[in-house]
C-alpha positions as CSV (number, residue, x, y, z in Angstrom):
1,M,27.5,-3.1,-16.9
2,K,30.7,-5.2,-16.7
3,V,31.9,-8.5,-15.4
4,K,33.5,-8.1,-12.0
5,S,37.3,-8.5,-11.6
6,G,38.3,-11.8,-10.2
7,F,36.3,-14.0,-12.7
8,M,37.6,-15.6,-15.6
9,L,35.9,-17.5,-18.4
10,R,37.7,-20.7,-19.4
11,E,36.9,-23.6,-21.7
12,I,37.0,-26.9,-19.7
13,A,36.3,-30.2,-21.5
14,G,34.5,-28.3,-24.3
15,Q,32.3,-26.3,-21.8
16,A,32.6,-22.5,-21.3
17,V,33.0,-22.3,-17.4
18,V,33.3,-19.2,-15.2
19,V,36.3,-19.6,-12.9
20,P,36.8,-17.5,-9.6
21,L,40.3,-16.1,-9.1
22,G,42.3,-15.1,-6.0
23,E,39.9,-14.0,-3.1
24,R,36.8,-14.7,-5.3
25,V,37.6,-18.3,-4.8
26,V,36.5,-17.9,-1.2
27,E,33.5,-15.8,-1.8
28,F,32.1,-17.7,-4.8
29,N,30.7,-21.2,-4.1
30,G,29.9,-23.3,-7.0
31,I,30.6,-23.4,-10.8
32,I,28.8,-21.8,-13.8
33,T,28.8,-23.2,-17.3
34,L,27.7,-20.9,-20.0
35,S,26.1,-21.8,-23.5
36,E,27.8,-20.5,-26.6
37,S,25.7,-17.4,-26.6
38,G,26.2,-16.9,-22.7
39,A,30.0,-17.1,-23.3
40,F,29.6,-14.6,-26.2
41,L,27.7,-12.2,-24.0
42,W,30.4,-12.8,-21.1
43,N,33.3,-11.8,-23.4
44,K,31.4,-8.6,-24.5
45,M,30.8,-7.8,-20.9
46,E,34.6,-8.0,-20.0
47,E,34.5,-4.2,-21.0
48,E,31.8,-1.8,-19.9
49,V,28.8,-2.4,-22.2
50,S,25.0,-1.3,-22.2
51,E,22.1,-3.6,-22.7
52,N,21.5,-2.0,-26.0
53,E,25.0,-2.6,-27.1
54,L,24.6,-6.4,-26.0
55,V,21.4,-6.6,-28.1
56,E,23.2,-5.2,-31.1
57,H,26.1,-7.5,-30.7
58,I,24.0,-10.7,-30.3
59,T,21.7,-9.9,-33.2
60,G,24.7,-9.4,-35.4
61,E,26.2,-12.6,-34.4
62,Y,23.1,-14.9,-34.2
63,D,20.0,-15.2,-36.2
64,I,17.6,-13.7,-33.6
65,D,15.2,-10.8,-33.5
66,P,16.0,-7.9,-31.2
67,E,12.9,-8.3,-29.0
68,T,13.8,-11.9,-28.3
69,A,17.4,-11.0,-28.0
70,R,16.6,-8.4,-25.3
71,K,14.5,-10.7,-23.2
72,D,17.1,-13.3,-23.3
73,I,19.9,-10.8,-22.4
74,R,17.8,-9.6,-19.4
75,E,17.4,-13.1,-18.2
76,F,21.2,-13.6,-18.5
77,I,22.0,-10.3,-16.7
78,D,19.5,-11.1,-14.0
79,S,21.2,-14.4,-13.5
80,M,24.7,-12.8,-13.4
81,R,23.5,-10.1,-10.9
82,F,21.9,-12.8,-8.7
83,R,25.4,-14.5,-8.5
84,D,27.1,-11.1,-7.9
85,L,29.2,-11.5,-11.0
86,I,28.7,-8.1,-12.7
87,D,28.7,-4.5,-11.7
């Protein structure tokens, strides 16, 4: 999976915010702020990555067990798919 083109992660007033670009501005209504770990995952998903790779990345970066990481990552992915932000 990968973040769709036309979206960018920016820091605004100390918050990680997903910003639509170009034609995506018309398609995407709203704003999404991400937690530190959400921004970490977003950055990893700027390139094609599997769920297993995300689990490896996040467990290597944060003190979290693989089972909890997988559950949280699935929730994050579901949220991003619901908003049509990833392929």
